[in-house]
C-alpha positions as CSV (number, residue, x, y, z in Angstrom):
1,M,-44.4,-100.8,52.9
2,T,-47.9,-99.5,52.4
3,I,-51.0,-101.4,51.6
4,S,-51.6,-99.2,48.6
5,D,-48.1,-100.0,47.1
6,R,-48.6,-103.7,47.4
7,R,-52.2,-103.4,46.0
8,V,-50.8,-101.6,42.9
9,I,-48.1,-104.3,42.3
10,E,-50.6,-107.2,42.7
11,A,-53.1,-105.5,40.4
12,L,-50.5,-105.1,37.7
13,R,-49.3,-108.6,38.3
14,T,-52.8,-110.0,37.5
15,G,-53.7,-107.4,34.9
16,V,-56.7,-106.0,36.8
17,P,-57.2,-102.2,36.4
18,I,-57.9,-100.6,39.7
19,R,-58.1,-97.0,40.7
20,D,-54.7,-96.9,42.3
21,V,-53.1,-98.1,39.1
22,I,-55.0,-95.4,37.1
23,D,-53.8,-92.7,39.6
24,L,-50.2,-93.9,39.0
25,L,-50.2,-94.5,35.2
26,G,-53.2,-92.5,33.8
27,S,-54.9,-93.8,30.7
28,G,-51.8,-93.9,28.6
29,Q,-53.9,-92.6,25.7
30,P,-53.8,-88.8,25.7
31,Q,-55.6,-88.3,22.3
32,L,-58.4,-90.6,23.2
33,E,-58.7,-89.1,26.7
34,Q,-59.0,-85.6,25.1
35,Q,-61.9,-86.8,23.0
36,F,-63.6,-88.2,26.1
37,N,-63.1,-85.0,28.0
38,D,-64.5,-82.9,25.1
39,L,-67.6,-85.2,25.0
40,L,-68.1,-84.8,28.8
41,A,-67.8,-81.0,28.5
42,S,-70.5,-81.0,25.8
43,K,-72.8,-83.2,27.9
44,R,-72.2,-81.1,31.0
45,K,-73.4,-78.0,29.1
46,G,-76.6,-79.8,28.2
47,S,-75.8,-80.1,24.6
48,S,-77.3,-82.9,22.4
49,T,-74.5,-84.8,20.6
50,S,-75.0,-87.2,17.7
51,P,-74.1,-89.8,18.6
52,N,-74.0,-89.9,22.4
53,G,-70.5,-91.2,22.4
54,F,-68.2,-93.6,20.6
55,V,-66.5,-97.0,20.6
56,F,-62.7,-97.3,20.6
57,F,-60.5,-100.1,19.5
58,G,-57.4,-101.9,20.6
59,G,-55.6,-105.2,20.1
60,F,-55.9,-108.1,22.4
61,G,-54.3,-107.3,25.8
62,T,-53.5,-103.7,24.9
63,G,-55.3,-102.1,27.8
64,K,-58.9,-101.4,26.7
65,S,-60.3,-102.2,30.2
66,H,-57.5,-100.0,31.7
67,V,-58.7,-97.1,29.5
68,L,-62.3,-97.7,30.6
69,E,-61.2,-97.6,34.2
70,A,-59.4,-94.3,33.5
71,F,-62.5,-92.9,31.9
72,T,-64.5,-94.0,35.0
73,K,-62.1,-91.9,37.2
74,I,-62.2,-88.9,34.8
75,A,-66.0,-89.0,34.7
76,I,-66.5,-89.4,38.4
77,D,-64.0,-86.6,39.1
78,S,-66.1,-84.5,36.7
79,N,-69.2,-85.1,38.8
80,F,-70.9,-87.7,36.5
81,V,-72.6,-90.8,37.7
82,V,-70.9,-93.8,36.0
83,S,-72.2,-97.3,35.3
84,R,-70.4,-100.1,33.6
85,A,-71.4,-103.4,32.0
86,T,-69.1,-106.1,30.6
87,I,-70.6,-107.8,27.6
88,S,-70.5,-111.6,27.4
89,N,-72.4,-114.6,26.1
90,T,-74.6,-114.4,29.3
91,L,-74.9,-110.6,29.3
92,K,-76.0,-109.8,25.8
93,L,-76.1,-106.2,24.7
94,G,-79.2,-107.1,22.7
95,S,-81.0,-108.0,26.0
96,P,-81.8,-104.5,27.3
97,T,-83.5,-105.6,30.5
98,D,-80.4,-107.5,31.6
99,V,-78.1,-104.6,30.6
100,I,-80.1,-102.1,32.7
101,K,-79.9,-104.5,35.7
102,S,-76.2,-104.8,35.3
103,L,-75.7,-101.0,34.9
104,V,-77.8,-100.2,37.9
105,A,-75.9,-102.8,40.0
106,N,-72.5,-101.3,38.8
107,T,-73.2,-97.6,39.4
108,Q,-70.6,-95.3,41.0
109,T,-70.2,-91.7,42.1
110,K,-67.3,-90.0,43.8
111,S,-68.9,-90.6,47.2
112,H,-70.2,-94.1,46.4
113,L,-68.1,-96.7,44.8
114,E,-70.6,-99.4,45.7
115,N,-74.4,-99.5,45.6
116,G,-74.2,-96.1,43.9
117,L,-77.8,-95.7,42.8
118,E,-79.2,-96.6,46.2
119,Q,-76.7,-94.4,48.1
120,L,-77.0,-91.3,45.9
121,L,-80.8,-91.5,46.1
122,A,-80.6,-91.9,49.8
123,D,-78.4,-88.8,50.0
124,A,-80.8,-86.8,47.9
125,L,-83.7,-87.7,50.1
126,E,-81.8,-86.9,53.3
127,S,-80.8,-83.5,52.0
128,Q,-84.3,-82.8,50.7
129,V,-83.4,-82.1,47.1
130,N,-86.0,-80.1,45.2
131,F,-87.5,-82.4,42.5
132,E,-89.9,-79.8,41.0
133,S,-88.1,-79.4,37.7
134,F,-87.7,-83.1,37.4
135,I,-91.4,-83.7,38.1
136,S,-92.2,-81.0,35.5
137,W,-90.1,-82.7,32.9
138,L,-91.6,-86.1,33.7
139,S,-95.2,-84.6,33.4
140,S,-94.4,-83.3,29.9
141,E,-92.9,-86.7,28.9
142,V,-95.9,-88.6,30.2
143,A,-98.3,-86.2,28.4
144,R,-96.4,-86.8,25.2
145,G,-96.6,-90.5,25.6
146,R,-92.9,-91.0,25.8
147,L,-92.8,-92.2,29.4
148,S,-95.3,-94.2,31.5
149,S,-96.9,-92.6,34.5
150,V,-95.1,-94.9,37.0
151,Y,-92.0,-92.8,36.6
152,L,-93.9,-89.6,37.4
153,G,-95.5,-91.4,40.3
154,I,-92.1,-92.4,41.8
155,A,-90.8,-88.8,41.4
156,T,-93.8,-87.1,43.1
157,Q,-93.5,-89.5,46.0
158,L,-89.7,-89.2,46.4
159,P,-89.8,-86.3,48.9
160,K,-92.0,-88.4,51.2
161,I,-89.8,-91.5,51.1
162,S,-87.2,-92.3,53.6
163,Y,-84.1,-94.5,53.0
164,G,-84.5,-98.0,54.3
165,T,-88.3,-98.1,54.3
166,E,-90.2,-100.7,52.4
167,T,-91.3,-98.1,49.9
168,F,-87.7,-97.1,49.2
169,E,-86.8,-100.7,48.7
170,V,-89.7,-101.4,46.3
171,V,-88.8,-98.3,44.2
172,M,-85.2,-99.5,44.0
173,D,-86.4,-103.0,43.1
174,Y,-88.4,-101.5,40.2
175,L,-85.5,-99.4,38.9
176,R,-83.3,-102.5,39.0
177,G,-85.8,-104.2,36.7
178,G,-87.8,-106.2,39.3
179,T,-91.4,-107.3,38.6
180,V,-93.0,-105.4,41.5
181,A,-95.8,-103.4,39.8
182,V,-98.5,-104.4,42.2
183,R,-96.3,-103.8,45.3
184,L,-95.2,-100.4,43.9
185,K,-98.7,-99.2,43.4
186,Q,-99.5,-100.2,46.9
187,S,-96.4,-98.6,48.4
188,L,-96.9,-95.3,46.5
189,E,-100.7,-95.5,47.2
190,M,-101.3,-94.7,43.5
191,R,-103.6,-97.4,42.1
192,N,-103.9,-95.9,38.5
193,L,-100.2,-95.9,37.6
194,Q,-99.4,-97.1,34.1
195,F,-96.3,-99.3,33.5
196,P,-94.3,-99.7,30.3
197,D,-94.3,-102.9,28.4
198,A,-91.2,-105.2,28.7
199,K,-89.9,-104.0,25.3
200,S,-89.9,-100.2,26.1
201,R,-89.2,-100.4,29.9
202,P,-85.3,-100.4,29.7
203,A,-85.3,-97.3,27.4
204,Q,-87.8,-95.5,29.7
205,T,-85.8,-96.4,32.8
206,S,-82.6,-95.1,31.2
207,A,-84.2,-91.8,30.3
208,F,-85.7,-91.5,33.9
209,L,-82.3,-92.2,35.5
210,T,-80.4,-89.8,33.3
211,R,-82.7,-86.9,34.2
212,L,-82.9,-88.0,37.9
213,F,-79.1,-87.8,38.2
214,I,-79.1,-84.3,36.7
215,S,-81.9,-83.2,39.0
216,I,-79.9,-84.4,42.0
217,G,-77.0,-82.2,41.0
218,Y,-74.8,-84.5,38.9
219,S,-73.5,-83.5,35.5
220,G,-75.1,-86.5,33.8
221,W,-74.8,-90.3,33.3
222,V,-71.8,-92.0,31.8
223,V,-72.4,-95.6,30.6
224,L,-69.4,-97.8,29.7
225,F,-69.5,-101.1,27.8
226,D,-66.5,-103.4,28.0
227,E,-65.7,-106.3,25.6
228,L,-68.2,-105.5,22.9
229,E,-66.3,-107.9,20.6
230,L,-68.0,-110.7,22.5
231,I,-71.1,-110.0,20.5
232,R,-69.4,-112.6,18.1
233,L,-70.2,-115.4,20.6
234,L,-73.9,-115.1,20.2
235,P,-75.5,-117.8,18.0
236,G,-77.7,-116.7,15.2
237,A,-77.5,-113.6,13.0
238,P,-80.7,-112.1,14.5
239,T,-79.3,-112.4,18.0
240,R,-76.1,-110.6,17.1
241,G,-78.2,-108.1,15.2
242,R,-80.1,-107.2,18.3
243,S,-76.9,-106.2,19.9
244,Y,-75.9,-104.0,17.0
245,A,-79.4,-102.4,17.2
246,E,-79.1,-101.8,20.9
247,L,-75.7,-100.1,20.4
248,A,-77.4,-97.7,18.0
249,H,-80.2,-97.1,20.5
250,W,-77.8,-96.3,23.3
251,M,-76.0,-93.9,21.0
252,G,-79.2,-91.9,20.8
253,Y,-80.8,-93.2,17.6
254,N,-84.0,-94.0,19.3
255,D,-86.7,-91.6,20.4
256,L,-86.8,-92.9,24.0
257,R,-83.1,-92.7,24.6
258,P,-81.9,-89.5,26.2
259,T,-79.3,-87.4,24.3
260,Q,-78.8,-84.7,26.9
261,G,-76.7,-85.7,29.8
262,L,-76.1,-89.3,28.6
263,T,-72.6,-90.3,27.5
264,V,-71.9,-93.8,26.1
265,V,-68.5,-95.3,25.4
266,G,-67.5,-98.8,24.6
267,C,-64.4,-100.7,23.6
268,M,-63.9,-103.4,21.0
269,T,-60.9,-105.5,19.8
270,S,-59.1,-104.1,16.7
271,S,-59.9,-105.9,13.5
272,Y,-63.4,-106.9,14.6
273,V,-64.9,-104.6,12.1
274,S,-62.8,-105.8,9.2
275,E,-63.0,-109.5,10.1
276,R,-66.7,-109.6,11.0
277,I,-68.7,-106.6,9.8
278,E,-66.8,-106.0,6.5
279,Y,-65.4,-109.5,6.0
280,S,-65.2,-110.8,2.4
281,G,-63.7,-114.3,2.0
282,P,-64.4,-118.0,1.4
283,T,-65.7,-118.9,4.9
284,G,-68.9,-117.0,4.9
285,P,-70.8,-113.7,4.4
286,N,-70.1,-110.7,6.5
287,E,-72.4,-109.3,9.2
288,L,-73.3,-106.2,7.3
289,T,-74.6,-108.2,4.4
290,I,-76.5,-111.0,6.2
291,I,-77.8,-109.6,9.4
292,P,-80.2,-106.9,8.2
293,E,-81.6,-109.3,5.5
294,R,-82.3,-112.1,8.0
295,M,-83.7,-109.7,10.6
296,S,-86.1,-108.2,8.1
297,A,-87.5,-111.7,7.4
298,G,-88.2,-112.4,11.0
299,S,-91.5,-111.4,12.6
300,T,-89.9,-110.4,15.9
301,T,-86.8,-108.8,14.5
302,S,-87.9,-107.0,11.4
303,S,-88.5,-103.7,13.3
304,L,-84.8,-103.8,14.5
305,A,-83.2,-104.5,11.1
306,A,-82.5,-100.8,10.3
307,S,-81.1,-100.1,13.7
308,A,-78.8,-103.2,13.5
309,K,-77.5,-101.9,10.2
310,L,-77.0,-98.4,11.7
311,G,-75.1,-100.0,14.7
312,M,-72.7,-101.7,12.3
313,K,-72.3,-98.6,10.2
314,L,-71.4,-96.6,13.4
315,L,-68.7,-99.2,14.2
316,Q,-67.3,-98.9,10.7
317,Q,-67.2,-95.1,11.1
318,W,-65.4,-95.2,14.4
319,D,-63.0,-97.8,13.2
320,N,-62.0,-95.7,10.2
321,Q,-61.7,-92.3,12.0
322,S,-58.9,-90.0,10.6
323,D,-55.6,-89.7,12.4
324,E,-56.6,-86.6,14.4
325,K,-59.8,-88.2,15.6
326,S,-58.5,-91.8,15.7
327,L,-60.2,-94.1,18.1
328,Q,-57.5,-96.7,18.0
329,L,-55.3,-97.3,21.0
330,V,-51.7,-96.3,20.3
331,R,-48.5,-98.0,21.5
332,P,-46.6,-95.9,24.1
333,S,-43.2,-94.5,23.0
334,N,-40.0,-96.2,24.4
335,Q,-39.4,-93.1,26.6
336,V,-42.9,-93.4,28.1
337,V,-42.2,-97.0,28.8
338,R,-39.0,-96.1,30.6
339,D,-40.8,-93.5,32.6
340,I,-43.5,-96.1,33.6
341,Q,-40.8,-98.6,34.6
342,A,-39.1,-96.0,36.8
343,K,-42.4,-95.3,38.6
344,L,-43.0,-99.0,39.1
345,I,-39.5,-99.5,40.5
346,Q,-40.2,-96.9,43.2
347,I,-43.6,-98.6,44.0
348,Y,-42.1,-102.1,44.0
349,E,-39.2,-101.1,46.3
350,K,-41.6,-99.4,48.8
351,A,-43.9,-102.4,48.7
352,Y,-41.2,-105.0,49.4
353,Q,-38.6,-102.9,51.2
354,T,-35.9,-103.9,48.8
355,S,-33.9,-102.6,45.8
356,V,-34.4,-103.9,42.3
357,S,-32.6,-103.3,39.0
358,A,-33.9,-101.5,35.9
359,I,-34.7,-103.9,33.1
360,P,-33.7,-103.2,29.5
361,I,-36.7,-101.8,27.5
362,K,-37.7,-103.7,24.4
363,D,-38.2,-101.5,21.3
364,L,-42.0,-101.4,21.1
365,S,-41.8,-100.6,17.4
366,K,-40.4,-104.1,16.9
367,S,-42.4,-105.9,19.6
368,Q,-46.0,-106.9,19.3
369,D,-46.3,-107.6,23.1
370,P,-49.0,-105.6,24.8
371,M,-47.9,-103.2,27.6
372,R,-49.2,-105.4,30.3
373,V,-46.9,-108.2,29.2
374,H,-43.9,-105.9,29.6
375,I,-45.1,-104.9,33.1
376,R,-45.7,-108.5,34.2
377,R,-42.2,-109.4,32.9
378,W,-40.7,-106.7,35.0
379,I,-42.5,-107.7,38.1
380,V,-41.6,-111.4,37.7
381,S,-38.0,-110.4,37.2
382,W,-38.0,-108.3,40.3
383,D,-39.7,-111.1,42.3
384,L,-36.9,-113.4,41.2
385,E,-34.2,-110.8,41.9
386,R,-35.7,-110.4,45.4
387,Q,-35.1,-114.1,45.9
388,G,-31.6,-114.0,44.6
389,K,-32.5,-115.6,41.3
390,K,-32.3,-114.5,37.7
391,A,-35.3,-114.4,35.3
392,E,-35.3,-116.5,32.2
393,L,-38.6,-115.5,30.5
394,T,-40.1,-116.7,27.3
395,D,-42.9,-115.1,25.3
396,N,-46.3,-116.9,25.0
397,R,-48.4,-114.9,22.5
398,V,-52.1,-115.4,22.1
399,E,-53.6,-114.8,18.7
400,Q,-57.2,-113.7,18.3
401,N,-59.3,-113.5,15.2
402,F,-62.9,-113.1,14.2
403,D,-63.3,-115.5,11.4
404,V,-66.8,-115.6,10.2
405,M,-68.3,-119.1,9.8
406,N,-71.2,-119.8,7.5
407,D,-74.4,-118.8,9.3
408,D,-76.7,-120.9,7.2
409,D,-77.5,-123.2,10.1
410,D,-78.1,-120.6,12.8
411,D,-80.7,-118.4,11.1
412,I,-83.3,-118.6,13.8
413,D,-85.9,-115.8,14.4
414,D,-84.8,-115.6,18.0
């Protein structure tokens, strides 16, 4: 038995996508993977793409997070820096400051699977990377009023900063979103630095980081958003609208968001667009109808109404892609499932030093169970076989919908 074999089985048992599982099974979505690779190739060449990426769709439990983990591996192996954030009712896509904090905290490279931003910057300082072209670009952006001078100040002082010093820690704290303006001025010995306001700071930091990664020698920055369908949990149409607007901004429809070197991919549950954004029925108006109107009427959200509408239109576009460019997860063929089971039998037998039997494959064209349910069924059956027992398994199916309730009572200018 090897630790790796046991780790793969336990990850599959719990449905947690880890790198070892990705190495074994791949993404399982060759068409979608090709689109992602094409996008990375374009970004690597410095091209501007419109938009920066895409959102793909899959049913509940069909492996969307698994695909994102596969994309993480592909991007890292292609020399990109990768950051990932999982959207929830506490991490709102429409709260850019919190999103940047989460992305910075979950940054990876091929050499650094934890504390990626801190470690890659430490490596760059130790190897004395030449930041001249980066500083030149920043100078131009500051002169044009697109970035605040604090970012130029950080870049000009980087060659003089050592990992682990107080100055290094203050710089990292600022990039993570900390309120350390006074300390940063003191540490850099630059009293006249200008800082962005709270509204524009996340966009400016993302532009700074993207170009920083390229200047250090990476191909660019890949940003991944998991569970975008949880936008639905947010109370109030304007709050949800902020999330749609921020999606459009990340996709490059904002002057401050970089389009060169930045790749953005998210995933969302199938039917979200039809049941929320395009919905027509007796239980309430759809998002596309009500959100831009209500945001336009609010003093703090009116400027985001057009972006919110664009974000929803982008989701519609991606949801309705033609077959050759489809962004919908596809069910694996029965033969692919047989091949997966054969691989897992080998791993299971190595992990537990035993022999187990092949399990009849359900015809996926007639089964609505997600792939991970089949895999868990196999593992449970093998567990019981290993104990001299026989599995008697029943299906427990979870249904998910995005019914739109009447929003008349949550229309707050929040």
